[in-house]
C-alpha positions as CSV (number, residue, x, y, z in Angstrom):
1,M,0.2,0.1,0.1
2,K,2.8,2.3,1.0
3,N,4.8,0.9,-2.4
4,I,1.3,2.0,-4.2
5,L,0.8,5.8,-2.8
6,L,4.5,6.6,-3.0
7,H,4.4,5.3,-6.9
8,P,5.2,8.4,-9.5
9,R,2.1,7.6,-11.3
10,T,-0.1,7.8,-8.2
11,L,1.6,11.4,-7.1
12,L,0.7,12.4,-11.2
13,V,-2.8,11.2,-10.4
14,V,-3.2,12.7,-7.4
15,G,-1.4,15.8,-8.9
16,T,-3.6,16.3,-11.6
17,L,-6.5,15.8,-9.9
18,A,-6.0,18.4,-7.1
19,V,-5.0,20.8,-10.3
20,L,-8.3,19.6,-11.9
21,A,-9.8,20.5,-8.8
22,I,-8.5,23.8,-8.1
23,A,-9.6,24.7,-11.8
24,G,-12.8,23.7,-11.5
25,Y,-13.2,25.7,-8.4
26,L,-11.3,28.4,-10.2
27,A,-13.8,28.2,-13.0
28,L,-16.8,28.1,-11.2
29,R,-15.6,30.5,-8.3
30,Q,-13.1,33.1,-9.8
31,P,-12.8,32.3,-13.2
32,M,-11.0,36.0,-13.9
33,P,-7.4,37.3,-13.2
34,G,-9.2,39.9,-10.7
35,P,-12.8,40.8,-9.4
36,L,-14.8,42.8,-11.4
37,A,-15.8,46.1,-10.8
38,A,-18.9,46.6,-9.1
39,P,-21.2,47.5,-12.0
40,H,-20.2,44.8,-13.7
41,A,-20.1,42.3,-11.1
42,Q,-23.6,42.3,-10.3
43,I,-24.0,41.0,-13.7
44,K,-23.8,37.3,-13.3
45,Q,-23.5,36.6,-16.8
46,L,-20.3,38.4,-16.8
47,N,-19.1,36.8,-13.7
48,R,-18.9,33.2,-15.3
49,L,-16.2,31.9,-17.5
50,S,-18.4,32.0,-20.5
51,G,-18.7,35.7,-19.5
52,C,-15.3,36.4,-20.7
53,A,-15.8,36.4,-24.3
54,Q,-18.6,39.2,-23.7
55,C,-15.8,41.6,-23.3
56,H,-12.6,39.6,-25.1
57,N,-14.0,39.1,-28.4
58,E,-12.7,38.8,-31.5
59,G,-13.4,42.5,-32.4
60,G,-11.4,43.6,-29.5
61,F,-12.3,45.2,-26.3
62,D,-14.0,48.2,-28.4
63,T,-16.6,45.8,-30.0
64,G,-17.0,44.2,-27.0
65,C,-17.9,46.8,-24.7
66,L,-19.9,48.7,-27.2
67,S,-22.1,45.3,-27.8
68,C,-23.7,46.0,-24.5
69,H,-23.3,50.0,-23.8
70,A,-25.3,51.3,-26.4
71,E,-25.7,54.6,-24.9
72,I,-22.0,54.8,-26.2
73,R,-22.9,53.2,-29.3
74,N,-25.3,55.9,-29.9
75,Q,-23.1,58.7,-29.3
76,L,-20.6,57.5,-31.6
77,A,-23.5,56.9,-34.3
78,T,-24.6,61.0,-33.6
79,G,-21.2,62.3,-33.3
80,E,-22.2,63.8,-30.1
81,G,-20.5,63.6,-26.8
82,F,-17.1,63.2,-25.2
83,H,-16.7,59.6,-27.0
84,P,-16.8,60.8,-30.7
85,Y,-14.3,63.6,-29.4
86,L,-11.8,61.4,-28.7
87,L,-12.3,59.5,-31.9
88,K,-11.7,62.6,-33.7
89,K,-8.7,63.7,-31.7
90,E,-7.0,60.6,-30.8
91,G,-8.4,58.0,-33.5
92,S,-9.1,54.8,-31.3
93,P,-7.4,54.7,-28.2
94,G,-9.7,51.6,-27.1
95,C,-11.9,51.5,-24.0
96,Q,-9.7,50.1,-21.8
97,T,-7.2,53.0,-21.7
98,C,-9.3,54.9,-19.7
99,H,-11.9,52.4,-18.3
100,S,-9.3,49.6,-16.7
101,E,-11.3,46.5,-15.4
102,H,-10.6,43.3,-12.7
103,L,-9.1,45.6,-10.5
104,G,-11.8,45.0,-7.9
105,A,-15.5,45.9,-6.7
106,D,-14.3,49.1,-5.4
107,F,-12.2,50.4,-8.3
108,E,-14.1,52.7,-10.5
109,L,-14.3,52.5,-13.9
110,V,-14.7,56.2,-14.2
111,N,-11.6,57.0,-12.6
112,R,-8.5,59.5,-12.1
113,Q,-7.1,57.6,-15.4
114,S,-10.2,58.4,-17.4
115,W,-10.1,62.1,-16.7
116,G,-6.2,62.5,-16.4
117,T,-4.0,63.7,-13.3
118,T,-6.7,66.4,-12.8
119,G,-9.6,64.3,-11.8
120,T,-13.0,64.7,-12.7
121,N,-13.1,68.7,-11.2
122,G,-10.2,69.4,-13.9
123,F,-12.6,68.5,-16.7
124,S,-13.1,71.2,-19.0
125,H,-15.4,69.8,-21.4
126,P,-13.3,70.4,-24.6
127,H,-15.9,68.5,-26.5
128,I,-18.2,71.3,-25.7
129,A,-18.2,73.8,-28.2
130,A,-21.7,75.7,-27.7
131,F,-21.7,75.7,-24.0
132,D,-18.6,75.8,-22.3
133,L,-17.9,75.6,-18.6
134,Y,-17.4,79.5,-17.1
135,G,-19.1,82.0,-14.9
136,R,-21.1,80.4,-12.2
137,H,-20.6,77.0,-13.7
138,D,-17.2,77.1,-13.5
139,P,-16.5,76.2,-9.7
140,L,-19.3,73.8,-9.7
141,A,-18.1,69.9,-8.9
142,C,-19.4,67.4,-11.6
143,E,-21.9,65.6,-9.4
144,K,-23.9,68.8,-9.1
145,C,-25.0,68.4,-12.9
146,H,-24.0,64.5,-13.5
147,R,-27.1,63.4,-11.3
148,T,-29.6,60.6,-12.3
149,E,-32.4,62.9,-11.4
150,Y,-31.4,65.2,-14.6
151,S,-30.2,62.6,-16.9
152,G,-32.9,60.1,-15.5
153,P,-32.2,56.6,-15.0
154,V,-29.8,54.9,-17.5
155,T,-30.1,51.2,-18.2
156,L,-28.7,49.0,-21.1
157,P,-31.1,47.1,-23.1
158,K,-29.5,43.8,-22.4
159,F,-29.6,44.5,-18.6
160,E,-32.9,46.6,-17.9
161,K,-33.0,45.7,-14.6
162,F,-29.7,47.0,-13.5
163,E,-30.5,50.6,-13.1
164,R,-27.0,53.0,-13.0
165,E,-26.9,54.4,-9.7
166,H,-24.3,57.3,-11.1
167,T,-23.6,58.2,-15.0
168,F,-21.7,61.1,-16.5
169,L,-23.9,60.5,-19.8
170,G,-27.2,61.3,-20.7
171,L,-26.9,65.1,-20.0
172,S,-27.8,67.8,-22.9
173,Q,-26.8,71.0,-23.1
174,D,-29.9,72.7,-22.7
175,C,-30.2,74.5,-19.3
176,V,-33.5,72.9,-18.5
177,Q,-32.1,69.7,-18.2
178,C,-31.0,70.8,-14.6
179,H,-32.7,74.1,-14.1
180,K,-36.2,74.3,-14.3
181,D,-38.1,76.6,-16.8
182,V,-39.1,79.6,-14.9
183,H,-40.8,80.5,-18.3
184,S,-43.2,77.3,-18.2
185,G,-42.3,76.2,-21.6
186,G,-43.5,79.2,-23.1
187,L,-40.0,80.1,-24.6
188,S,-36.9,78.9,-26.6
189,Q,-35.1,76.0,-25.0
190,K,-31.9,77.7,-26.1
191,C,-31.6,79.7,-22.8
192,Q,-28.0,81.0,-23.6
193,E,-29.9,83.1,-26.4
194,C,-30.9,85.4,-23.6
195,H,-29.0,84.6,-20.3
196,S,-25.4,83.9,-19.4
197,Q,-23.6,81.8,-17.4
198,D,-22.5,84.5,-15.1
199,T,-26.0,85.8,-13.8
200,F,-29.3,84.7,-15.0
201,R,-30.5,88.0,-14.1
202,P,-30.9,90.5,-16.0
203,A,-31.1,88.6,-19.2
204,V,-27.9,89.9,-21.0
205,N,-27.9,88.1,-24.1
206,F,-31.7,89.0,-24.8
207,D,-32.3,91.7,-27.7
208,H,-35.6,93.0,-27.0
209,S,-35.5,95.2,-30.4
210,K,-35.6,92.1,-32.1
211,H,-39.0,91.4,-31.3
212,F,-40.2,94.9,-29.7
213,K,-38.0,97.9,-29.3
214,L,-38.3,99.3,-25.8
215,E,-38.0,103.2,-25.6
216,G,-39.1,105.8,-23.9
217,P,-41.5,104.5,-20.9
218,H,-41.4,100.9,-22.5
219,E,-37.8,101.1,-20.8
220,R,-39.4,101.2,-17.3
221,V,-42.2,98.7,-17.5
222,A,-42.2,95.5,-15.7
223,C,-42.2,92.6,-17.8
224,N,-45.5,91.3,-16.5
225,G,-46.7,94.8,-17.8
226,C,-47.1,93.4,-21.2
227,H,-46.5,89.6,-20.9
228,V,-49.7,87.4,-20.0
229,I,-49.3,85.7,-17.0
230,P,-51.3,82.5,-17.6
231,E,-53.7,81.5,-15.1
232,A,-52.5,78.1,-13.1
233,P,-55.2,76.6,-10.9
234,A,-53.8,75.8,-7.3
235,V,-50.4,76.2,-7.8
236,L,-47.6,75.8,-5.3
237,P,-46.3,78.6,-3.7
238,E,-42.8,77.8,-5.2
239,Q,-44.3,77.5,-8.6
240,E,-45.8,81.1,-8.0
241,A,-43.1,82.8,-8.9
242,L,-42.2,80.9,-11.6
243,R,-45.5,81.1,-13.2
244,K,-45.5,85.0,-13.0
245,L,-42.0,84.8,-15.8
246,A,-44.0,83.4,-18.4
247,F,-43.1,85.5,-21.5
248,G,-44.4,83.3,-24.1
249,K,-47.7,85.4,-24.8
250,V,-47.7,89.4,-25.0
251,K,-50.7,91.5,-25.1
252,G,-50.1,92.5,-28.4
253,K,-47.8,94.8,-30.0
254,T,-50.0,97.7,-31.0
255,C,-50.7,100.3,-28.3
256,A,-54.2,99.6,-28.7
257,E,-53.7,95.8,-27.5
258,C,-51.8,96.9,-24.3
259,H,-53.3,100.2,-23.4
260,A,-57.1,101.3,-23.5
261,T,-57.7,104.7,-25.2
262,P,-58.2,107.7,-22.8
263,H,-59.6,109.2,-25.7
264,R,-63.4,109.5,-26.1
265,A,-63.6,110.6,-30.0
266,P,-62.9,107.7,-32.5
267,F,-59.6,108.6,-33.5
268,G,-58.5,105.3,-34.7
269,N,-55.5,102.9,-33.7
270,Q,-52.6,104.5,-35.2
271,C,-51.3,106.4,-32.0
272,L,-48.1,107.2,-33.6
273,D,-49.8,109.6,-35.8
274,C,-49.8,111.8,-32.6
275,H,-47.4,110.4,-30.0
276,S,-44.1,109.4,-29.6
277,E,-42.5,105.8,-28.5
278,T,-39.3,108.2,-27.0
279,A,-41.3,110.4,-25.0
280,K,-40.8,110.3,-21.3
281,H,-44.6,110.0,-21.2
282,W,-47.3,109.6,-24.0
283,N,-48.7,112.9,-23.9
284,E,-45.3,114.6,-24.3
285,Q,-43.7,115.7,-27.4
286,T,-47.1,115.0,-29.7
287,A,-47.7,116.1,-33.1
288,P,-50.7,118.7,-33.5
289,L,-53.7,116.8,-34.2
290,S,-54.8,117.3,-37.7
291,P,-57.9,119.4,-38.0
292,E,-59.7,116.2,-39.6
293,K,-59.2,114.4,-36.4
294,H,-60.1,117.3,-34.2
295,A,-63.4,117.3,-35.8
296,L,-64.2,113.7,-34.8
297,T,-64.3,115.5,-30.8
298,G,-67.0,117.5,-32.1
299,F,-64.9,120.8,-32.2
300,P,-64.2,121.3,-35.8
301,L,-61.0,123.9,-35.9
302,I,-62.5,126.4,-38.2
303,A,-61.5,130.1,-38.1
304,P,-60.6,131.4,-35.7
305,H,-59.6,128.3,-33.8
306,Q,-57.1,126.7,-36.8
307,K,-54.7,129.0,-35.4
308,V,-54.8,129.0,-31.4
309,D,-52.6,126.9,-29.8
310,C,-53.5,123.7,-28.0
311,A,-52.2,124.9,-25.0
312,K,-54.9,127.8,-24.8
313,C,-57.8,125.5,-24.5
314,H,-55.7,122.5,-23.0
315,T,-53.9,123.7,-19.7
316,P,-50.4,121.5,-19.9
317,D,-50.7,121.2,-16.2
318,L,-54.1,120.1,-15.6
319,P,-55.0,116.3,-15.1
320,F,-56.0,114.5,-18.4
321,A,-59.8,114.4,-17.4
322,E,-59.7,118.4,-17.0
323,K,-57.4,119.0,-19.9
324,Y,-59.7,117.1,-21.7
325,P,-63.3,117.1,-20.5
326,D,-65.6,114.8,-21.0
327,P,-68.3,115.3,-24.2
328,A,-70.6,113.0,-22.2
329,S,-70.4,114.8,-19.0
330,P,-73.7,116.8,-18.1
331,D,-71.5,120.3,-17.4
332,Y,-69.3,120.0,-20.8
333,L,-69.4,123.5,-22.6
334,R,-66.7,122.6,-24.8
335,Q,-69.6,122.7,-27.7
336,P,-69.0,124.4,-31.1
337,G,-71.3,127.1,-30.3
338,S,-70.6,127.5,-26.7
339,C,-68.0,130.2,-26.3
340,Q,-67.8,129.7,-22.4
341,G,-66.4,126.3,-22.4
342,C,-63.5,128.3,-22.7
343,H,-63.9,131.8,-22.7
344,K,-64.0,133.7,-19.6
345,D,-67.5,135.4,-19.4
346,I,-66.3,138.9,-19.2
347,H,-69.8,140.4,-18.8
348,E,-69.9,137.7,-15.7
349,G,-73.5,136.7,-16.2
350,Q,-75.2,139.7,-16.9
351,F,-76.8,138.1,-19.9
352,A,-77.3,134.8,-17.9
353,G,-81.1,133.6,-19.2
354,R,-81.5,136.3,-21.4
355,Y,-79.5,134.9,-24.5
356,I,-78.5,131.4,-25.0
357,G,-75.1,131.8,-26.0
358,C,-72.5,134.5,-26.8
359,Q,-72.8,134.1,-30.3
360,D,-76.3,135.7,-29.8
361,C,-74.2,139.3,-29.9
362,H,-71.0,138.0,-31.2
363,T,-69.3,136.3,-34.0
364,P,-67.4,133.1,-34.2
365,L,-64.7,134.9,-36.0
366,E,-64.1,137.7,-33.5
367,F,-65.4,139.4,-30.2
368,K,-65.0,142.5,-31.5
369,P,-67.2,144.0,-32.9
370,H,-70.5,142.9,-31.5
371,R,-73.2,142.3,-33.7
372,F,-75.8,143.3,-31.4
373,S,-78.4,145.8,-33.5
374,L,-80.3,148.4,-32.8
375,A,-83.3,146.8,-33.5
376,Q,-82.1,144.5,-30.6
377,H,-81.3,147.5,-28.5
378,A,-85.0,148.9,-29.2
379,K,-86.4,146.0,-27.0
380,K,-85.0,147.3,-24.2
381,Y,-84.1,151.0,-25.1
382,P,-84.5,152.5,-28.6
383,L,-81.8,154.2,-29.8
384,Q,-83.0,157.3,-31.4
385,G,-81.9,160.4,-32.7
386,A,-78.2,161.3,-31.7
387,H,-78.3,158.4,-29.5
388,G,-77.9,156.4,-32.8
389,A,-74.5,157.7,-33.0
390,V,-73.3,157.3,-29.3
391,P,-70.3,154.8,-28.6
392,C,-71.2,151.8,-26.8
393,M,-69.0,152.5,-23.9
394,A,-70.3,156.3,-23.3
395,C,-73.4,154.5,-21.8
396,H,-72.1,151.7,-20.5
397,R,-69.5,152.3,-18.2
398,K,-67.2,150.3,-15.4
399,P,-69.2,150.9,-11.9
400,A,-66.6,152.3,-9.5
401,D,-66.5,149.4,-7.4
402,S,-66.0,146.9,-10.0
403,D,-64.1,146.2,-13.6
404,V,-66.6,144.6,-15.6
405,V,-68.8,146.9,-17.9
406,Q,-72.4,147.2,-16.8
407,F,-74.8,146.6,-19.8
408,A,-77.7,144.9,-18.3
409,G,-79.7,147.0,-16.1
410,T,-78.0,149.8,-17.1
411,T,-80.4,153.2,-16.4
412,T,-81.9,155.0,-19.2
413,A,-82.8,158.3,-17.3
414,C,-80.9,161.2,-19.1
415,K,-79.1,162.6,-15.8
416,Q,-77.2,159.2,-15.4
417,C,-75.3,159.6,-18.5
418,H,-75.4,163.2,-19.1
419,T,-74.0,166.3,-17.3
420,D,-76.6,168.5,-15.8
421,P,-75.3,171.8,-18.1
422,H,-77.8,174.1,-15.7
423,G,-75.7,173.7,-12.7
424,T,-77.8,173.5,-9.4
425,Q,-80.7,175.2,-11.0
426,F,-83.3,172.2,-11.5
427,V,-81.8,170.0,-8.6
428,A,-85.2,169.8,-6.9
429,E,-87.0,169.0,-10.4
430,L,-84.0,166.1,-11.3
431,A,-84.5,164.9,-7.7
432,Q,-88.3,164.0,-8.5
433,N,-87.9,163.3,-12.3
434,D,-85.8,163.4,-15.5
435,C,-84.7,166.0,-17.7
436,T,-87.8,165.2,-19.7
437,V,-89.8,167.5,-17.0
438,C,-88.4,170.1,-19.8
439,H,-87.3,168.7,-22.9
440,T,-89.1,166.5,-24.9
441,A,-88.3,162.5,-24.3
442,G,-87.3,162.2,-28.0
443,T,-83.5,162.1,-28.8
444,E,-83.8,163.4,-32.1
445,T,-83.1,167.0,-30.3
446,F,-82.7,168.5,-27.0
447,I,-85.0,171.1,-27.4
448,I,-87.7,172.3,-25.0
449,R,-90.8,170.8,-25.5
450,P,-93.8,173.1,-24.8
451,Y,-93.3,175.5,-21.9
452,D,-96.2,177.1,-20.0
453,H,-93.9,179.9,-19.4
454,A,-96.5,182.3,-17.7
455,R,-97.2,179.5,-15.1
456,L,-93.8,177.9,-14.7
457,A,-91.8,181.0,-14.9
458,K,-94.3,183.8,-13.6
459,Y,-93.5,185.5,-16.6
460,P,-95.8,185.6,-19.6
461,L,-94.5,185.8,-22.9
462,T,-96.1,187.9,-24.9
463,G,-95.9,189.7,-28.2
464,G,-92.4,190.1,-29.3
465,H,-91.3,188.2,-26.4
466,A,-93.3,185.5,-27.2
467,R,-91.2,185.3,-30.7
468,A,-88.1,185.8,-28.9
469,E,-85.2,182.8,-28.7
470,C,-85.0,181.8,-25.2
471,Q,-81.0,182.6,-25.0
472,Q,-82.1,186.2,-26.2
473,C,-83.4,186.3,-22.8
474,H,-81.3,183.4,-20.9
475,R,-77.8,184.7,-21.4
476,P,-74.6,182.9,-19.6
477,A,-73.6,184.0,-16.3
478,D,-69.7,184.3,-15.5
479,D,-69.6,180.6,-14.6
480,G,-70.5,179.9,-18.2
481,V,-74.0,178.2,-17.2
482,V,-77.0,179.8,-18.9
483,R,-79.7,181.2,-16.3
484,Y,-83.0,179.8,-16.1
485,K,-84.4,180.6,-12.6
486,G,-83.7,183.8,-11.2
487,A,-83.5,185.7,-14.7
488,S,-84.0,189.4,-14.6
489,K,-87.3,190.7,-15.5
490,T,-86.4,194.2,-16.5
491,C,-86.1,195.5,-19.6
492,A,-82.8,197.3,-19.2
493,D,-81.2,193.6,-18.5
494,C,-82.5,193.0,-21.8
495,H,-82.7,195.6,-24.0
496,Q,-80.7,198.4,-24.8
497,D,-81.6,201.9,-23.2
498,V,-81.8,204.1,-26.2
499,H,-82.8,206.9,-23.8
500,R,-79.2,206.8,-22.2
501,G,-80.1,206.6,-19.2
502,Q,-82.6,209.7,-19.0
503,F,-85.2,208.1,-17.2
504,A,-82.8,206.2,-14.9
505,S,-84.0,206.6,-11.2
506,A,-82.0,207.1,-7.9
507,N,-81.3,203.4,-7.8
508,G,-80.2,203.6,-11.9
509,E,-83.0,201.6,-13.1
510,S,-85.2,202.6,-15.5
511,Q,-88.9,201.4,-15.5
512,C,-89.5,201.4,-19.2
513,Q,-93.1,199.9,-18.9
514,S,-94.2,203.1,-17.4
515,C,-94.3,204.7,-21.0
516,H,-93.9,201.4,-23.2
517,T,-97.1,199.3,-22.4
518,S,-97.1,196.8,-25.2
519,T,-94.9,194.2,-26.0
520,D,-96.1,193.8,-29.7
521,S,-94.4,197.2,-30.1
522,W,-91.9,199.4,-28.5
523,R,-93.6,202.2,-30.0
524,A,-96.8,201.4,-28.4
525,M,-96.8,204.1,-25.9
526,G,-98.7,204.6,-22.7
527,F,-96.8,208.1,-21.6
528,D,-99.1,210.5,-20.1
529,H,-97.1,213.5,-20.7
530,N,-99.5,215.9,-18.1
531,S,-99.1,213.1,-15.2
532,Q,-95.9,211.6,-15.9
533,S,-94.2,214.8,-16.8
534,G,-93.5,218.3,-15.3
535,F,-94.9,220.2,-18.4
536,A,-98.8,219.9,-18.8
537,L,-99.7,219.8,-22.4
538,D,-102.3,222.4,-22.9
539,G,-103.9,224.2,-25.3
540,V,-101.4,224.4,-28.8
541,H,-98.7,222.3,-27.0
542,A,-100.9,219.4,-27.2
543,K,-101.0,219.4,-31.0
544,V,-97.3,220.1,-31.2
545,A,-95.2,216.9,-32.6
546,C,-92.8,215.6,-30.1
547,A,-89.7,216.3,-32.0
548,K,-90.5,219.9,-32.0
549,C,-89.5,220.0,-28.2
550,H,-87.3,216.9,-28.1
551,P,-84.6,217.5,-30.5
552,T,-82.0,214.6,-31.8
553,V,-78.6,215.4,-30.1
554,A,-75.3,214.3,-30.6
555,V,-73.4,211.9,-28.0
556,P,-70.7,210.2,-28.0
557,E,-69.1,207.6,-30.2
558,N,-70.7,209.2,-33.2
559,K,-74.4,208.5,-32.0
560,T,-77.4,210.5,-31.5
561,V,-80.4,210.2,-29.1
562,V,-83.4,211.8,-28.4
563,Q,-83.4,214.9,-25.5
564,Y,-86.2,214.2,-23.3
565,K,-84.1,215.2,-20.0
566,P,-82.8,217.9,-18.9
567,L,-85.4,220.4,-20.8
568,G,-86.6,223.8,-20.2
569,K,-90.2,224.6,-19.2
570,Q,-89.9,228.3,-20.1
571,C,-91.3,229.7,-23.2
572,K,-87.9,231.1,-24.2
573,D,-86.2,227.9,-23.9
574,C,-88.3,226.7,-26.8
575,H,-89.1,230.1,-28.3
576,G,-86.9,232.6,-29.3
577,L,-87.7,236.5,-28.7
578,K,-89.7,238.2,-31.6
579,Y,-88.9,242.1,-31.6
580,P,-90.9,244.9,-33.5
């Protein structure tokens, strides 16, 4: 037995069996030169001896790897991603160059060797041209972006139940891959067209002028002032801020689509015909409203309004509602025939209730001259005679306590307009009545109407006095006022004393009526020589002509006068002595 055990064949057989046992064990339990990495180790097919051919096939490692890794195969087919970049740059380095295997379950297939000596955080994404990492993306760790929650779960077609816990694949260059779409999907997915990697707000790359040029007040308007915010039922609080950044839909690009017209006239929607986009405020730097459009307000700009500055009617400093009153308002007065809508009533209501509007007296073209006719004036006070040529302002004057010319209520009494030419002679009469006490009521003449001189003046006008003009007896005094009251009734005050004072009394007055008893003729005598003189006419003296005794004598100034006094009463004074 001992010899059998020590026999060389026995040792060969036992050794062979031992080697076969060890080989069988290794084939069943550890068929590879080293343990597989954890992602590969979880796949039972790869842990068998037959699994080696999955990677180590006749086409080489690249073919073997790509037979399972469809995601890499798709990148190579589309030319997108890092692996196509490596093929273009370095040819085909082979998968094993960057991804080592059989180094144990803890060894990462994507490791420092894959990225180079700098490691993952030093990777510069050289294959990405349109979205290089800079700005706020530059300091980020790789795992901040390369997360399955962004890329989605990754599985291989042959191993769908093995979901990859971590991958650097599956991300696109679209910002929404990692970031929430704050615009609610309403805009372009190419965020970098508007935003930069340095800052999200403001959108430095966005050129609003490509869509709508922001000028003037539009530069200060908040985005949601023009962009319609979608209504979202039952949104979460954290989603509300995102909902308000939906800029995909706008109210419109024309003024009328965003702004309610403040105008009450049908001007149409061509706002820029009058308004400027670059003005600080919409109502500044406006072009004048054309006469055709102004007529749409109900007030046509015809003479003389066509040359009036807009600010004359529409005061710039007033609020819009006051500057442009509503024509539908019950107190709106800016009608074509209603001047008081813009113009102050310089008559301060004197004609309220008497005339409908200013144009009853004035023309639309000009305020002066008025067109208030004599016929209209006659309804209140006829302008007859000289009054027809008198300027209005001669009668219609400003009261002492006012700057407004008084028209309505102006008195028609003569004494209110005319200065009393008689001084204070008729104060009592004028206090009770007007000048028509003596003068005719008509204005054709200022003459005295039929005047009872005997009754009113206590001096009957008879004979020549009845034919005499008033001014022959009533003459101006030293003050220039013609005297009517207190006028003298003595003959000498009106008539020249042809007797040169021969009959003047001791006080210098002559009693003409003592001899001249009639006003019809000065020669009508009532003189009684016997009783009124100192020489009675008896006998032949009664038949002697007056001139025989009363001669005409010369007096100074080359004049003559009949001598009545003094005369001699002796015979010899008239008769000469006759001698035999």
